[in-house]
C-alpha positions as CSV (number, residue, x, y, z in Angstrom):
1,M,18.1,50.0,2.6
2,K,14.7,51.0,2.5
3,R,15.3,53.0,-0.6
4,Y,16.9,49.8,-2.2
5,W,13.8,47.8,-1.3
6,Q,11.6,50.5,-2.9
7,I,13.4,50.2,-6.1
8,L,13.6,46.4,-6.2
9,S,9.7,46.3,-5.5
10,Q,9.2,47.9,-8.9
11,P,9.0,44.9,-11.3
12,K,10.2,46.7,-14.4
13,I,13.4,48.0,-12.6
14,A,14.0,44.7,-10.6
15,T,13.8,42.8,-14.0
16,L,16.1,45.1,-15.7
17,L,18.7,44.8,-13.0
18,V,18.5,41.0,-13.1
19,I,18.6,40.9,-16.9
20,G,21.5,43.4,-16.8
21,M,23.5,41.4,-14.4
22,V,23.0,38.1,-16.3
23,A,23.9,39.9,-19.6
24,R,27.3,40.8,-18.2
25,L,28.3,37.4,-17.2
26,P,29.3,36.1,-20.6
27,H,31.9,39.0,-21.1
28,S,33.1,38.9,-17.6
29,A,34.4,35.4,-18.4
30,L,35.6,36.1,-22.1
31,S,38.9,37.5,-21.9
32,M,40.1,34.6,-19.5
33,L,38.7,32.0,-21.9
34,L,40.2,33.6,-24.9
35,L,43.7,33.6,-23.2
36,L,43.2,30.0,-22.2
37,H,42.0,29.0,-25.6
38,L,45.0,30.6,-27.4
39,V,47.6,29.0,-24.9
40,L,46.0,25.6,-24.3
41,N,44.3,24.7,-27.7
42,L,46.3,26.7,-30.2
43,D,49.7,26.4,-28.4
44,Q,50.4,30.2,-28.6
45,D,52.7,32.1,-26.3
46,W,51.3,34.6,-23.8
47,T,52.4,37.6,-25.8
48,T,50.2,36.5,-28.7
49,A,47.3,35.7,-26.3
50,G,47.7,39.0,-24.6
51,L,47.7,40.9,-28.1
52,A,44.3,39.1,-28.8
53,T,42.7,40.4,-25.7
54,A,44.2,43.8,-26.3
55,L,42.5,43.9,-29.8
56,M,39.3,43.0,-28.2
57,T,39.6,45.8,-25.5
58,I,40.3,48.3,-28.3
59,G,37.3,47.2,-30.1
60,I,35.2,47.5,-27.0
61,A,36.5,51.0,-26.4
62,I,35.7,52.2,-29.9
63,G,32.4,50.2,-30.1
64,A,31.0,51.3,-26.7
65,P,30.4,55.0,-27.8
66,W,29.2,53.9,-31.1
67,R,26.8,51.2,-30.0
68,G,25.5,53.3,-27.2
69,S,24.8,56.3,-29.6
70,R,22.9,53.9,-31.9
71,V,20.7,53.0,-29.0
72,D,20.0,56.7,-28.4
73,T,19.1,57.4,-32.0
74,W,17.7,54.1,-33.4
75,G,15.9,52.8,-30.2
76,L,16.9,49.7,-28.2
77,R,15.7,46.8,-30.4
78,R,17.1,48.1,-33.7
79,A,20.4,48.9,-32.1
80,L,20.9,45.7,-30.3
81,L,20.2,43.4,-33.3
82,P,23.6,43.9,-35.1
83,S,25.3,43.0,-31.7
84,I,23.2,39.9,-31.2
85,I,24.0,38.6,-34.6
86,V,27.7,39.6,-34.8
87,E,28.7,38.4,-31.4
88,T,26.9,35.1,-31.7
89,A,28.7,34.5,-35.0
90,V,32.2,35.7,-33.9
91,W,32.5,33.8,-30.5
92,C,31.0,30.6,-32.1
93,T,33.4,30.9,-34.9
94,V,36.7,31.8,-32.9
95,P,37.4,28.3,-31.6
96,H,37.5,26.9,-35.1
97,V,39.8,29.3,-36.9
98,S,43.6,30.0,-37.0
99,L,45.3,32.9,-35.1
100,P,45.2,35.6,-37.8
101,F,41.4,35.2,-37.9
102,V,41.2,35.1,-34.1
103,Y,42.8,38.6,-34.0
104,L,40.4,40.0,-36.6
105,L,37.2,38.3,-34.9
106,A,38.3,39.5,-31.5
107,F,38.4,43.1,-32.5
108,I,35.0,42.7,-34.4
109,G,33.7,41.0,-31.3
110,G,34.7,43.9,-29.2
111,L,33.5,46.4,-31.7
112,F,29.9,44.9,-31.6
113,A,29.9,44.0,-28.0
114,L,26.4,44.2,-26.5
115,P,26.1,47.6,-24.9
116,V,24.8,46.3,-21.7
117,F,26.2,49.0,-19.3
118,S,25.0,51.9,-21.4
119,V,21.6,50.4,-21.9
120,V,21.0,49.7,-18.3
121,R,22.5,52.9,-17.1
122,T,20.4,55.0,-19.5
123,A,17.1,53.1,-18.8
124,L,17.6,53.4,-15.0
125,G,18.2,57.1,-15.6
126,I,14.9,57.4,-17.2
127,M,12.9,55.1,-14.9
128,T,14.1,56.8,-11.7
129,T,14.6,60.3,-10.4
130,G,16.7,62.1,-7.7
131,E,18.0,60.1,-4.8
132,T,16.2,57.0,-6.2
133,R,18.4,57.3,-9.4
134,R,21.5,57.2,-7.4
135,S,20.3,54.2,-5.3
136,A,19.5,52.4,-8.6
137,F,22.9,53.1,-9.9
138,A,24.4,51.9,-6.7
139,L,22.4,48.6,-7.0
140,D,23.6,48.1,-10.6
141,A,27.2,48.6,-9.3
142,M,26.9,46.0,-6.7
143,A,25.6,43.6,-9.3
144,T,28.4,44.4,-11.5
145,E,30.9,43.6,-8.7
146,L,29.2,40.2,-8.1
147,V,29.4,39.5,-11.9
148,F,33.1,40.2,-12.2
149,I,33.9,37.8,-9.2
150,V,31.8,35.0,-10.5
151,G,32.9,35.4,-14.2
152,P,36.6,34.6,-14.0
153,A,36.0,31.7,-11.6
154,S,33.6,30.1,-14.2
155,A,36.1,30.7,-17.0
156,G,38.8,28.6,-15.3
157,L,36.3,25.7,-14.5
158,I,35.0,25.7,-18.0
159,A,38.4,25.8,-19.6
160,T,39.7,22.7,-17.4
161,Q,36.5,20.8,-16.8
162,I,34.9,21.2,-20.2
163,S,36.7,22.9,-23.0
164,T,37.4,26.4,-24.2
165,T,35.8,25.6,-27.5
166,I,32.5,25.0,-25.8
167,G,33.0,27.8,-23.5
168,L,33.5,30.4,-26.2
169,S,30.5,29.0,-28.1
170,V,28.4,29.2,-25.0
171,I,29.4,32.8,-24.5
172,G,28.3,33.6,-28.0
173,I,24.9,31.9,-27.4
174,S,24.4,33.3,-24.1
175,T,25.2,36.9,-25.4
176,S,22.5,36.5,-28.0
177,L,20.1,35.3,-25.4
178,A,20.9,38.2,-23.1
179,G,20.4,40.6,-26.0
180,L,17.1,39.0,-26.8
181,G,16.0,39.4,-23.1
182,L,16.9,43.1,-23.3
183,M,14.8,43.3,-26.5
184,W,11.9,41.5,-24.7
185,L,12.1,43.8,-21.8
186,N,12.6,46.8,-24.0
187,P,13.4,49.2,-21.2
188,P,13.1,52.9,-22.1
189,T,16.3,54.5,-23.5
190,R,14.6,57.8,-24.6
191,S,12.6,60.1,-22.3
192,E,9.6,60.4,-24.6
193,S,9.1,56.5,-24.4
194,T,8.1,56.9,-20.7
195,G,5.4,59.6,-21.1
196,G,7.6,62.5,-20.3
197,E,9.8,61.4,-17.5
198,T,13.0,63.2,-17.2
199,T,16.1,61.4,-18.4
200,A,19.4,61.4,-16.7
201,S,21.6,64.5,-17.2
202,A,25.0,64.2,-18.8
203,H,26.4,64.6,-15.2
204,E,24.5,61.8,-13.8
205,E,25.4,59.7,-16.9
206,R,29.1,60.3,-16.1
207,L,28.6,59.4,-12.5
208,G,26.9,56.1,-13.4
209,A,29.8,55.4,-15.8
210,E,32.3,55.9,-13.1
211,A,30.5,53.8,-10.6
212,S,30.4,50.9,-13.2
213,L,34.2,51.2,-13.7
214,L,34.8,51.0,-10.0
215,A,32.4,48.1,-9.6
216,S,34.1,46.2,-12.5
217,A,37.6,46.7,-11.0
218,P,40.0,44.9,-11.0
219,A,39.2,42.2,-13.4
220,G,36.7,44.0,-15.7
221,V,37.9,47.5,-16.3
222,H,38.5,46.8,-20.0
223,E,34.7,46.1,-20.3
224,V,33.8,49.5,-19.0
225,E,36.4,52.0,-20.1
226,G,34.4,52.7,-23.3
227,E,31.5,53.8,-21.2
228,L,33.5,56.6,-19.8
229,I,34.4,57.6,-23.3
230,F,30.7,57.5,-24.2
231,A,29.7,59.5,-21.2
232,G,32.3,62.1,-22.0
233,A,31.1,62.3,-25.6
234,K,27.5,62.8,-24.4
235,S,28.5,65.6,-22.1
236,T,30.4,67.3,-24.9
237,K,27.4,66.9,-27.2
238,A,25.1,68.3,-24.5
239,R,27.4,71.4,-24.3
240,I,27.4,71.9,-28.1
241,K,23.6,71.8,-28.1
242,A,23.4,74.2,-25.2
243,R,26.0,76.8,-26.5
244,G,25.5,76.2,-30.3
245,R,28.0,78.2,-32.4
246,A,29.5,79.7,-29.3
247,F,31.0,76.4,-28.4
248,K,34.8,75.9,-28.6
249,S,36.6,72.7,-28.1
250,R,39.7,73.9,-26.3
251,F,42.2,72.1,-23.7
252,S,42.5,75.0,-21.4
253,W,41.3,72.5,-18.7
254,M,44.4,70.3,-19.2
255,S,46.6,71.3,-16.3
256,A,49.9,69.7,-15.3
257,T,48.0,67.7,-12.5
258,V,45.3,66.7,-15.0
259,L,47.9,65.3,-17.4
260,A,49.5,63.5,-14.5
261,V,46.2,61.7,-13.6
262,F,45.7,60.6,-17.2
263,I,49.3,59.1,-17.2
264,A,48.5,57.3,-14.0
265,A,45.2,56.2,-15.4
266,G,47.1,54.4,-18.3
267,G,49.5,53.0,-15.8
268,A,46.6,51.7,-13.6
269,G,45.0,50.0,-16.7
270,A,48.4,48.4,-17.7
271,L,48.8,47.2,-14.1
272,L,45.5,45.6,-13.8
273,T,45.4,43.8,-17.1
274,G,49.0,42.8,-16.6
275,T,48.2,41.3,-13.3
276,E,45.3,39.5,-14.7
277,V,47.4,37.9,-17.4
278,G,50.1,37.2,-14.8
279,I,47.5,35.3,-12.6
280,V,46.2,33.3,-15.5
281,A,49.7,32.4,-16.6
282,D,50.9,31.4,-13.2
283,L,48.1,29.1,-12.6
284,E,48.3,27.6,-16.0
285,H,52.0,27.0,-15.5
286,R,51.3,25.2,-12.2
287,G,48.7,23.0,-14.0
288,V,45.7,24.4,-11.9
289,P,43.8,26.9,-14.1
290,A,40.7,25.8,-12.4
291,D,41.9,27.7,-9.3
292,L,41.3,30.9,-11.1
293,G,38.1,31.5,-9.0
294,I,40.0,31.2,-5.9
295,V,42.7,33.9,-6.7
296,F,40.2,36.2,-8.5
297,F,37.7,36.0,-5.5
298,F,40.6,37.2,-3.1
299,W,41.8,39.9,-5.6
300,C,38.4,41.2,-6.5
301,A,37.0,41.0,-3.0
302,A,39.9,43.0,-1.8
303,S,39.2,45.7,-4.2
304,L,35.7,45.8,-3.0
305,V,36.8,46.2,0.6
306,G,39.4,48.8,-0.2
307,G,36.8,50.8,-2.1
308,L,34.4,50.7,0.8
309,F,37.1,51.7,3.3
310,Y,38.3,54.5,1.0
311,G,34.7,55.8,0.9
312,M,34.8,56.3,4.5
313,I,38.0,58.4,4.6
314,E,37.3,62.1,4.6
315,R,40.5,63.3,3.2
316,Q,41.5,62.9,-0.3
317,I,44.7,60.8,-1.3
318,S,46.7,61.3,-4.5
319,P,46.0,58.7,-7.2
320,L,49.6,58.9,-8.0
321,F,50.5,57.7,-4.4
322,L,48.0,54.9,-4.5
323,L,49.2,53.8,-7.9
324,L,52.8,53.8,-6.7
325,A,51.8,51.8,-3.6
326,M,49.8,49.4,-5.8
327,G,52.6,48.8,-8.1
328,V,55.1,48.2,-5.3
329,L,52.6,45.7,-3.6
330,T,52.2,43.8,-6.8
331,I,55.9,43.0,-6.9
332,P,55.8,40.5,-4.0
333,M,53.4,38.3,-6.0
334,Y,56.6,37.1,-7.7
335,F,57.1,35.0,-4.5
336,A,54.0,33.0,-4.8
337,T,54.5,29.2,-4.7
338,D,51.0,27.8,-5.0
339,T,47.3,28.9,-5.4
340,W,46.8,30.1,-2.0
341,S,49.9,32.1,-1.6
342,L,49.1,33.8,-4.9
343,A,45.7,34.5,-3.6
344,L,46.8,35.9,-0.4
345,L,49.5,38.0,-1.9
346,S,47.0,39.5,-4.4
347,I,45.0,41.0,-1.5
348,A,47.3,43.8,-0.8
349,P,47.4,45.2,-4.4
350,G,43.7,44.5,-4.7
351,L,42.9,46.6,-1.6
352,L,44.3,49.7,-3.6
353,C,42.6,49.0,-6.9
354,A,39.2,50.5,-6.4
355,P,40.7,53.5,-4.3
356,T,43.2,54.3,-7.0
357,L,40.4,54.6,-9.6
358,S,38.1,56.5,-7.2
359,A,40.8,58.9,-6.3
360,A,41.6,59.6,-9.9
361,S,37.9,60.4,-10.5
362,E,37.8,62.7,-7.6
363,W,40.9,64.6,-8.6
364,L,39.4,65.1,-12.1
365,T,36.2,66.4,-10.4
366,D,38.1,68.9,-8.3
367,L,40.6,70.0,-11.1
368,V,38.3,70.3,-14.1
369,A,35.3,72.8,-14.1
370,E,31.9,71.2,-14.3
371,K,31.3,72.3,-17.9
372,R,34.4,70.4,-19.0
373,R,34.3,67.5,-16.6
374,G,32.6,65.1,-18.9
375,E,35.0,65.8,-21.7
376,A,37.9,65.2,-19.3
377,M,36.4,61.8,-18.1
378,G,36.1,60.7,-21.7
379,W,39.9,61.3,-22.2
380,Y,40.4,59.7,-18.9
381,G,38.7,56.6,-20.3
382,T,40.8,56.8,-23.5
383,A,44.0,56.9,-21.3
384,M,42.8,53.9,-19.3
385,T,42.1,51.8,-22.6
386,T,45.6,52.7,-23.9
387,G,47.1,51.3,-20.7
388,T,44.8,48.1,-20.7
389,A,45.5,47.4,-24.4
390,L,49.3,47.6,-23.7
391,G,49.2,45.8,-20.5
392,S,48.2,42.4,-21.8
393,P,50.8,41.9,-24.5
394,L,53.6,43.5,-22.4
395,T,53.0,41.1,-19.5
396,G,52.6,38.2,-21.9
397,A,56.0,39.1,-23.3
398,M,57.5,39.1,-19.8
399,V,55.8,35.7,-19.1
400,D,57.3,34.2,-22.2
401,G,60.8,35.5,-21.6
402,Y,61.2,35.2,-17.9
403,G,58.2,33.4,-16.3
404,S,54.9,34.4,-14.5
405,G,56.8,35.4,-11.3
406,P,59.2,37.9,-12.9
407,A,56.2,39.2,-14.9
408,F,54.4,40.3,-11.8
409,A,57.6,42.1,-10.6
410,G,58.0,43.7,-14.1
411,I,54.5,45.0,-14.3
412,G,54.7,46.3,-10.8
413,I,57.9,48.0,-11.6
414,L,56.5,49.5,-14.8
415,A,53.6,51.0,-12.8
416,V,56.1,52.6,-10.4
417,F,58.1,54.0,-13.5
418,V,54.7,55.4,-14.9
419,V,54.1,57.3,-11.7
420,L,57.6,58.8,-11.8
421,V,56.9,59.8,-15.5
422,A,53.6,61.3,-14.4
423,L,55.5,63.4,-11.5
424,V,58.1,64.5,-14.1
425,A,55.5,65.6,-16.6
426,Q,53.7,67.4,-14.0
427,Q,56.8,69.4,-12.9
428,I,57.8,70.1,-16.6
429,R,54.3,71.6,-17.4
430,R,54.3,73.6,-14.3
431,R,57.7,75.0,-15.1
432,I,56.5,75.9,-18.7
433,R,53.4,77.7,-17.4
434,G,55.6,79.4,-14.7
435,R,57.9,80.9,-17.4
436,R,55.0,82.0,-19.6
437,R,53.5,83.7,-16.6
438,S,56.8,85.4,-15.7
439,A,57.3,86.5,-19.4
440,L,53.7,88.1,-19.3
441,N,54.4,89.7,-16.1
442,Q,57.5,91.4,-17.5
443,V,55.7,92.5,-20.6
444,H,53.0,94.2,-18.5
């Protein structure tokens, strides 16, 4: 605690953490508001609504590395200006256009999303060192956890008590204000801007991105997956710079177990976004979307508790086992009869959310050599993005065809199926490698 107070006693760092937390709030409510706007205001089905959020997720995954690299090369103020202009225009326009334009604008909005995570993480990496840096990343992760509990709750209240049109417009305006706040603060994003202080290494950047992903779970993983891709790209770039022409981009680190972890990452992404769509659809069907905050509080708080408990366990647990258990425990949400039963049934799968993501990161750390770890984590982010992008429309289709209850069962069964596929892929790759080794031994 003493180290935390030392960090917060520094005005520039404390201000950065506060502005970073406020800047994340609009996007933490965005996917919920977009879903409710399409269903309630445009009378669209849940498949259509899920496809819109999937396009936004893909845009964020593509845009995060791009916008983050622009911050590195252009400097903060020049890099943020396009995001401020585009996001304001997009989210103030979305409530007033037809569905095809919503799809296009959702993708563009994701593509130009304000790179808050990378800006705050990079600035903290420059403004702090050593143990202080790790503590600063931990404080930022705590703020992220709080944001992704408050955001969905505010989305439900805005959609029911005010309107999604006003809500989406407020998101556009507040995003621009958040960007202007970051421009006003202008935290250092390049080491030379701090008088020679050392920037965070590629390894520390990756650890910060992993912490952000865990902190955003379960409701905000789609906002952070691009940061893992960005951190992986930075790590690869650092290796190229260090080794020059001797660098070779090969996948020799891709073992059967690593492949299984990537498949599991996609399954976890699909399960989390699918559960999110199922919760929103269930409460909307019951006529109580304002209760989103209750359910998401239990679901997200359970993930936080599960993550803390997992951190105290000394032994590692397979992410495949954890995903299998999370999928099985999602199925009973089928039996929810009201808001409180849904909230209580969300606790069990929620408890395994952060541990599943944490275990996957640990396994990659152990399975992949340090010099390739950032690259592997980038592919891990890509696998998760694929899963989250597929989870929304798939669950939406199940809601449209069978109802929200069966959709919970369906997405849970899908996660179980993905685990089985990962295990089969693991065994097949091991057998292929075993045959190759046997053939080489026979030759020699």
